[in-house]
C-alpha positions as CSV (number, residue, x, y, z in Angstrom):
1,X,53.1,-155.4,124.3
2,X,54.5,-152.1,124.3
3,X,52.2,-150.8,121.5
4,X,49.3,-152.1,123.4
5,X,50.4,-150.2,126.7
6,X,50.7,-147.2,124.5
7,X,47.5,-147.5,123.2
8,X,45.8,-148.1,126.6
9,X,47.6,-145.0,127.8
10,X,46.4,-142.9,124.8
11,X,43.0,-144.2,124.8
12,X,42.8,-143.4,128.9
13,X,44.2,-140.0,128.3
14,X,41.6,-139.3,125.6
15,X,38.6,-140.5,127.7
16,X,39.8,-138.2,130.5
17,X,39.9,-135.4,128.4
18,X,36.6,-136.2,126.7
19,X,35.0,-136.3,130.4
20,X,36.5,-133.0,131.6
21,X,34.9,-131.4,128.4
22,X,31.6,-132.9,129.1
23,X,31.3,-132.0,132.7
24,X,28.7,-129.4,133.5
25,X,28.7,-127.6,136.8
26,X,25.4,-127.1,138.5
27,X,24.2,-123.3,138.5
28,X,23.1,-122.1,141.8
29,X,20.2,-119.7,142.3
30,X,22.5,-117.2,143.8
31,X,24.8,-117.4,140.6
32,X,22.1,-117.3,138.2
33,X,20.5,-114.6,140.1
34,X,23.6,-112.6,139.9
35,X,24.1,-113.1,136.2
36,X,20.5,-112.1,135.3
37,X,20.7,-109.0,137.6
38,X,23.7,-107.8,136.0
39,X,22.5,-108.4,132.6
40,X,19.1,-106.6,133.1
41,X,21.0,-104.0,134.8
42,X,23.4,-103.5,131.9
43,X,20.4,-103.4,129.3
44,X,18.6,-100.6,131.3
45,X,21.7,-98.8,131.5
46,X,22.4,-99.0,127.8
47,X,18.9,-97.4,127.4
48,X,20.0,-94.5,130.1
49,X,23.2,-94.1,128.2
50,X,21.6,-94.2,124.8
51,X,23.9,-97.1,123.8
52,X,21.8,-98.5,120.7
53,X,24.0,-101.4,120.4
54,X,24.2,-102.2,124.0
55,X,20.5,-102.0,124.3
56,X,19.4,-104.0,121.3
57,X,22.1,-106.5,121.2
58,X,20.7,-107.9,124.3
59,X,17.3,-108.7,122.7
60,X,16.8,-111.9,120.5
61,X,16.1,-111.2,116.7
62,X,12.5,-112.5,117.3
63,X,11.9,-110.3,120.7
64,X,8.7,-108.8,121.5
65,X,8.5,-105.4,123.4
66,X,4.9,-104.6,125.0
67,X,4.9,-101.0,126.1
68,X,2.8,-99.0,128.1
69,X,0.0,-98.2,125.4
70,X,-2.3,-100.6,124.0
71,X,-0.9,-100.3,120.6
72,X,2.6,-101.0,121.6
73,X,3.1,-104.6,120.9
74,X,6.3,-104.4,118.7
75,X,8.6,-107.0,117.4
76,X,12.2,-106.0,117.8
77,X,12.4,-104.6,114.5
78,X,9.5,-102.3,115.0
79,X,10.6,-101.4,118.5
80,X,14.2,-100.4,117.1
81,X,12.5,-98.3,114.3
82,X,10.5,-96.6,117.0
83,X,13.7,-96.1,119.4
84,X,16.3,-95.4,117.0
85,X,15.5,-91.4,116.9
86,X,15.6,-91.3,120.6
87,X,19.0,-92.9,120.9
88,X,20.3,-90.9,118.3
89,X,19.6,-87.8,120.1
90,X,21.1,-89.3,123.3
91,X,17.8,-89.3,125.0
92,X,16.4,-92.8,125.5
93,X,14.9,-93.5,128.8
94,X,16.1,-94.2,132.2
95,X,14.8,-97.4,134.2
96,X,16.2,-98.5,137.5
97,X,15.2,-101.5,139.2
98,X,14.0,-101.2,142.8
99,X,13.2,-104.9,143.3
100,X,13.3,-108.0,140.9
101,X,12.1,-111.6,141.3
102,X,13.9,-114.3,139.1
103,X,12.6,-117.6,138.3
104,X,14.2,-120.3,136.0
105,X,13.5,-123.7,134.6
106,X,15.5,-126.7,135.8
107,X,17.8,-126.7,132.8
108,X,18.6,-123.0,134.0
109,X,18.4,-121.8,130.2
110,X,15.0,-120.0,130.5
111,X,14.4,-117.4,133.0
112,X,11.2,-115.4,133.4
113,X,11.3,-112.3,135.8
114,X,9.5,-109.3,137.2
115,X,10.7,-106.0,138.4
116,X,9.7,-102.9,140.1
117,X,11.1,-99.9,138.3
118,X,11.9,-96.2,138.9
119,X,11.2,-94.5,135.9
120,X,10.5,-90.9,134.3
121,X,6.8,-92.2,134.3
122,X,7.1,-93.1,138.0
123,X,6.9,-96.6,139.4
124,X,6.4,-99.1,136.6
125,X,6.6,-102.7,136.4
126,X,8.6,-104.8,134.0
127,X,8.4,-108.7,133.3
128,X,10.0,-110.9,130.7
129,X,11.5,-113.8,129.5
130,X,15.1,-114.5,128.8
131,X,16.7,-117.5,126.9
132,X,20.1,-118.8,127.1
133,X,21.5,-119.7,123.7
134,X,25.1,-120.9,122.6
135,X,26.2,-119.5,126.3
136,X,24.5,-116.0,125.8
137,X,21.4,-114.7,127.3
138,X,19.0,-112.9,125.3
139,X,15.6,-111.1,126.1
140,X,12.8,-112.9,124.3
141,X,9.8,-110.9,125.6
142,X,9.5,-107.9,127.9
143,X,6.2,-106.1,129.0
144,X,6.5,-102.8,130.7
145,X,3.4,-101.2,132.7
146,X,2.6,-98.4,134.7
147,X,1.6,-99.2,138.0
148,X,-1.6,-97.4,139.2
149,X,-2.3,-97.5,142.9
150,X,-5.8,-98.9,143.7
151,X,-7.1,-95.8,145.2
152,X,-6.5,-94.0,141.7
153,X,-7.8,-96.6,139.6
154,X,-11.5,-95.2,139.0
155,X,-9.6,-91.7,137.9
156,X,-7.4,-93.4,135.5
157,X,-10.3,-95.3,134.1
158,X,-12.4,-92.1,133.4
159,X,-9.1,-90.4,131.7
160,X,-8.7,-93.2,129.5
161,X,-12.3,-93.9,128.6
162,X,-12.6,-92.1,125.2
163,X,-9.2,-93.6,124.0
164,X,-10.2,-96.9,125.1
165,X,-13.5,-96.5,123.3
166,X,-11.7,-95.6,120.0
167,X,-9.1,-98.5,120.3
168,X,-11.5,-101.1,121.2
169,X,-14.1,-99.9,118.1
170,X,-10.9,-100.6,115.9
171,X,-10.3,-104.1,117.1
172,X,-14.0,-105.0,116.5
173,X,-14.1,-104.2,113.1
């Protein structure tokens, strides 16, 4: 009987420990937004500080970075190769978020966002996708675009017409 009671006590203790380990706490929208804002602000700060590891360490190994030029659709490795000389010279880029919208799936392991940025190019927009794997957020996809005020669109079209023609002809071959 004594062994039976000891066994029951031990079994109850193990069940209690197991249930505590499996408890998942719900993520609130506010706490998720704070986490993502900090993550993205740190990513942008790493570029501003030419912190190569801090910047590229936040990107997944299969990340894609799409820049402002039509030819800039880079894998992480391609983007690292392009960026490394700038980071090595201590002169990467400086983007500061002015506004950011964050959205998440129900499991809160995928986030997509858009952000309005103050940059050396003027006002830009960034958008991207993050995934949380093994407790760590990683950038999967990021798109950077230059914002063009609607009244200026026609003049921008005129300026880029020649380059667009050359680029488009190379795609149509």
